[in-house]
Steps between C-alpha positions, in 0.01 A plus 500: 500500500174431689481427875463123446819488294690707753396270787596192301840647424551588868413144597763367257762733649417386852544138399862578415730361773777761493536873520751716320728492805519120484302424817236232487166642597142398559370794694163532325271203453384474136164376629444855619521616139271217391238628739540850359461377145188299576331742739172622345402865501320616810159655439288688756210306648160659531446312826737582791677196639398376843811541718511321836508744791826359638681643197412863567409525869818532715308373805484161324863488390684203660766733639239686703349172617843401628524828691156467659578139597809617685298772676240237598778279636644783714154577638412135562822443694470829691841603367631853547515662156872576458495607134497864384542629855629856504809566707631812672857622461764312304498125437825332595602248765183604682171644379218681677145380415195622693721627781683167538870467422565170325825324418498535125617231259285616210708802395778468244653822626798279582743773603248720680592789273144596400483695828864609514532878560761532223275329246195702600701821481621413149140442389381826658781697338415353160135601537604853594729523196301314232145468635302182559516396133734559209195582288568263210693203373877507534578528129333839471501738799471238775874449557651623827853473633427224758392264219841520336687495830327180608568330166865599509554383857312169472701421184823579681409276797389207284778537246271546200526745212166672553163486676146630458271601785126453453187587696393156627669179613250248362454696178874537436549124515191424292554756227875438465444130433191573291689732267839327471352162400293438188305222328817358345678485837509255791472564874611232745425572864528345842158370603498729807556837332282791605160569346629824346749299294234248398277785387790635295543160336134495399521857373802413284318222317820297491520124525570421863607209717544473875762282666476345849620732774880537491536194274779617273535165322137532393570855381795376294292224347237752390765724347676211326168394348349834406768773478557462126129547423479857627667835470531668842487267799442646848564311826310632804601450861485690830773616735294385799179305448227696672305199629780258593781740594771305317773633272563339158842410362566813293852398386358175359227695320762735354696201375188349339387822335847555353515143368168537318532868407189594695409805708480471879262718704515501882212642706670669796184619678584308819879473461620856438568668835487170689736224386877502467768621745413860413131440438527596134327206338611208286811665355620562856393157628670301222781746425406521133501802273171655400627480143465120516123532551303648211211645701493585871148606596421650840192621684514821702222389737710248695832597663487841330190592701329695219329421164630436152716256310826496308681295240880501485701345219687565173457848360337387171237296687424781745479746211241279329290488818530876557394599152268228376350283777137595578442522872867528595530866402302528177129587543540514878556746780845558641597399854401777742772728634430383856519129422813545288682711757403257778634207296821685422561581866423140598749375242769720650420380852507135383843558353648671805327296775531127418420413862131563426494202262729297725247536783221376271710195418587438868137539608382262228763242597391526864132466403576187297717351778230551764222379271679183397599427861128518584414251227370754247560464127674805344524322164782628272567840659866586542697825490207731422237703683211271398414210731195275454345284769341213311158374603407299187134567590323820387247508782774454758706782344198732503406410860859544617528842334180627662596356840846660487339832403291486817821427693677808363688344207434607142571239232286376215423161346611407151229275356408344167519624225792716620678179603415132428219357713736278701748780565288749696700706746542811706756735353729708721693802373790553739593858583830656605326638811340178624628400843581152623231539764242564227619197304498277813144608583390434142641147491350419840157620387513293181600184684237545772229578247577192295446285807136613519427557131151388393472225239445616144144474371587451136346830393820622336 
């Protein structure tokens, strides 16, 4: 059979509306095959094509233009450059920059454990025993005891069958989604999920829909309409939304995923170690079993105070990720002994010292109370360590951030495209070691600054 006949036959197969498993499907557009059939052969040209410079010169790429525009704006406004400033010592409730100690709301070291003597000692001991690197991927000679100990203990705490520890937080989320979902599958996600999850969705090549933030009726409508057209269906949510600081209704999501026989994945980057009476994430907060959630993903760079990522869930799913998912373990380096041992020690401290998380929650509640009493908008934040102060205006958010930096307060603006244009804000990560005096001073500075804020010029 020649190539033309094969392509024609493939087109006919794709026009079929059902698969052998009975699901309706339309995952590949037949027009794609039409274009393949009719595409002429490409022949070399004797004359090189004239390519516009903006296609090969990075200095002309629009992304670089955006960067230089922001630099121009800082210079034009005589703003202190507060990005990529090196700090001395550890970054926690305070941070030292250029000899100045600032109140720090830009660190997600929520529990202050990145500088805890016990955690540092665990990391040092691991380096002494195993070296700075395991030397290879985990599946060959890169496995060390702390990897397995962490996986066993996180599974025990969350109530799951198994877990896998990987080298990076962002990459673990991206590559887990990217491998588990395929072209014949569907991903439905809350519109505010993290960029790492969105990148995973694109990598998967699955059909995908977003639903309005925390709108579970909209989610149900999408599932009722589309579930039968796909094989695996994955629902993506977060334990704490990293921009708004709110907590979704996990029990409702469990109910929906069970009704439609879908998989539920919860991103616990900002919830594990912070929310719940014991600070142990969504299972603790809602008193649900980890077995009711298919995938619990967590980042080690937040409350754990180190680097890496993990996925906890059913043993078959974790086994698939361990053995077959590129970027989770396959084709990648293993988590370093120091990072793994630090995360393991942090996990044990989290478990035995719930007051660390309780102080984060109390400090955040106090911050919100004082801010709202002063007329500031903290949007949807409740029960977490993330508190936004809404400005709605990007130039105001940028000016306020720079002004606070000069006043000894470190917090950064969240601007478009990270958030919608009309939802610009300053984002505050609340730390277990923040004092009420620091919070009072911060709120007073914000209020006083807003009274004298310059009008926006429409540049941003």
